[in-house]
C-alpha positions as CSV (number, residue, x, y, z in Angstrom):
1,M,84.9,190.5,127.9
2,Q,88.4,189.0,127.7
3,L,87.3,185.8,129.3
4,T,84.6,185.4,126.7
5,E,87.1,185.9,123.9
6,D,89.5,183.5,125.5
7,I,86.8,180.8,125.8
8,L,85.8,181.3,122.2
9,D,89.4,181.0,121.1
10,V,89.8,177.8,123.2
11,T,86.7,176.4,121.6
12,K,88.0,177.2,118.1
13,I,91.4,175.6,118.9
14,E,89.8,172.4,120.3
15,S,87.5,172.1,117.3
16,G,90.3,172.8,114.8
17,S,88.5,175.9,113.5
18,L,90.9,178.6,114.6
19,L,91.7,180.3,111.2
20,L,94.5,182.7,110.5
21,K,94.1,185.7,108.3
22,K,97.6,185.7,106.9
23,E,99.2,188.8,105.3
24,K,102.7,190.1,104.9
25,F,103.7,192.7,107.5
26,D,106.6,194.1,109.4
27,L,106.9,192.2,112.7
28,N,109.4,194.8,114.0
29,E,106.9,197.6,113.4
30,M,104.2,195.6,115.3
31,I,106.5,195.0,118.3
32,L,107.5,198.7,118.4
33,E,103.7,199.7,118.3
34,I,102.8,197.5,121.3
35,L,105.9,198.6,123.2
36,N,104.8,202.2,122.8
37,E,101.4,201.3,124.2
38,Y,103.0,199.7,127.2
39,R,105.4,202.7,127.7
40,Q,102.4,205.0,127.8
41,R,100.9,202.8,130.5
42,I,104.1,202.9,132.5
43,N,104.4,206.7,132.2
44,S,100.8,207.3,133.3
45,N,101.0,204.8,136.2
46,R,104.5,205.8,137.3
47,D,105.3,202.1,137.7
48,E,108.7,201.0,139.1
49,V,109.2,198.9,136.0
50,S,111.2,199.9,133.0
51,L,110.6,198.6,129.5
52,Y,113.4,198.1,127.0
53,Y,113.8,196.9,123.5
54,D,116.9,195.1,122.2
55,G,116.7,194.7,118.4
56,N,117.1,196.7,115.3
57,E,114.4,199.4,115.6
58,D,115.1,200.6,112.0
59,G,115.2,197.1,110.4
60,K,112.2,195.4,108.8
61,I,111.3,191.9,109.7
62,I,108.7,190.9,107.0
63,I,106.7,187.8,107.9
64,E,103.6,186.2,106.6
65,G,101.1,185.7,109.4
66,D,98.0,186.8,111.1
67,R,99.0,190.2,112.5
68,N,96.1,190.4,115.0
69,R,96.8,187.0,116.4
70,L,100.5,187.6,116.7
71,F,99.7,190.9,118.4
72,Q,97.5,188.9,120.8
73,V,100.4,186.6,121.7
74,L,102.8,189.5,122.3
75,N,100.3,191.4,124.3
76,N,99.6,188.3,126.4
77,L,103.3,187.7,127.1
78,L,103.9,191.4,128.0
79,S,100.7,191.5,130.1
80,N,101.9,188.5,132.1
81,A,105.4,190.0,132.5
82,F,103.8,193.2,134.0
83,K,101.5,191.2,136.2
84,F,104.4,189.4,137.8
85,T,107.0,192.2,137.8
86,T,106.4,195.0,140.3
87,K,110.0,196.3,140.2
88,G,112.8,196.1,137.8
89,S,112.6,195.7,134.0
90,I,110.9,193.9,131.2
91,G,112.7,193.6,127.9
92,V,111.7,192.5,124.4
93,I,114.7,191.0,122.6
94,V,114.5,190.2,118.9
95,E,117.1,187.9,117.4
96,R,117.4,186.9,113.7
97,H,118.6,183.4,113.0
98,D,119.4,183.5,109.3
99,N,120.9,180.0,109.4
100,D,117.4,178.5,109.9
101,N,115.3,181.4,108.6
102,R,113.7,182.1,112.0
103,I,113.1,185.1,114.2
104,V,113.1,184.7,117.9
105,V,111.2,187.2,120.2
106,R,112.0,187.0,123.9
107,I,110.1,188.7,126.7
108,N,112.4,188.8,129.7
109,D,111.4,190.1,133.1
110,T,112.8,190.5,136.6
111,G,109.5,189.4,138.3
112,I,108.8,186.5,140.6
113,G,109.4,183.8,138.0
114,I,107.3,180.8,137.1
115,H,106.0,178.8,140.1
116,P,107.5,175.2,140.1
117,D,104.0,173.7,140.2
118,V,103.1,175.5,137.0
119,L,106.3,175.0,135.0
120,P,105.6,171.4,133.8
121,K,102.1,172.4,132.6
122,L,102.9,175.9,131.5
123,F,101.1,175.9,128.1
124,T,98.0,173.8,129.1
125,K,94.6,175.1,129.8
126,F,94.0,176.6,133.3
127,A,97.7,176.4,134.3
128,T,98.0,179.2,136.8
129,K,99.1,180.0,140.3
130,S,98.2,183.6,140.0
131,D,96.5,185.6,142.7
132,T,95.9,188.3,140.1
133,G,92.8,186.7,138.6
134,G,94.3,185.1,135.6
135,T,92.4,182.2,133.9
136,G,95.4,180.2,132.7
137,L,94.1,180.4,129.1
138,G,96.4,183.0,127.6
139,L,99.5,180.8,127.3
140,F,97.5,177.9,125.9
141,I,96.0,180.2,123.3
142,S,99.4,181.8,122.5
143,K,101.0,178.4,122.0
144,N,98.3,177.3,119.5
145,I,98.6,180.6,117.6
146,I,102.4,180.3,117.4
147,E,102.3,176.7,116.3
148,K,99.7,177.4,113.7
149,H,102.2,179.9,112.2
150,G,104.8,177.1,112.1
151,G,106.7,178.4,115.1
152,S,107.3,177.3,118.7
153,I,107.0,178.9,122.1
154,W,108.6,178.2,125.4
155,G,109.1,179.7,128.9
156,E,111.6,179.3,131.6
157,N,112.8,180.8,134.8
158,N,115.9,183.0,134.5
159,N,118.9,181.3,136.1
160,G,122.2,182.7,137.2
161,Y,123.8,184.6,140.0
162,G,121.4,187.3,141.2
163,V,119.1,186.8,138.2
164,V,115.4,186.6,138.9
165,G,112.3,186.5,136.8
166,A,111.2,184.6,133.7
167,T,111.7,184.6,130.0
168,F,109.1,183.6,127.5
169,A,110.1,183.3,123.9
170,F,108.6,182.3,120.5
171,S,110.1,181.7,117.1
172,L,108.6,182.2,113.8
173,P,109.7,181.4,110.2
174,I,110.9,184.4,108.2
175,D,111.9,184.9,104.6
176,I,115.4,186.3,104.9
177,N,115.2,187.7,101.4
178,K,112.5,190.0,102.5
179,T,114.1,191.2,105.7
180,A,116.0,194.5,105.6
């Protein structure tokens, strides 16, 4: 079913017919909702992975966007993080950048990182080195959804002493006058 939906999304993207159903909503509320879903999965599976949130859980981040499509992006990034992280942690970090009216959402994991062969073509169709059955369409779709919202998306391996894993992030425009 997911493959069929992904192929339909790719077709819409390539034909320029991917439409957004924009509404004003609280991005922070949506992030906390999806994190609660993943926490339930962790608890029921007794995974050796912890999930954390670094942001203002009580603050509102009002944006105008397609809630379902942005949920799809966040779900894809978290799903990938869980796919490639068998031990350690996955974090969602939310940063407000009032100087340029943007919000940045980072998904940081301690997994295996991004394979060097995939890194240069990360957000293209079928870019995968996964043995877990991924199609390599999720990041391509996510990139197009974020860009259609006026944002940007990127991914990189974590670098530093003893640091492993990868970080994927996206930025979206916000109206700072409507953010609590």
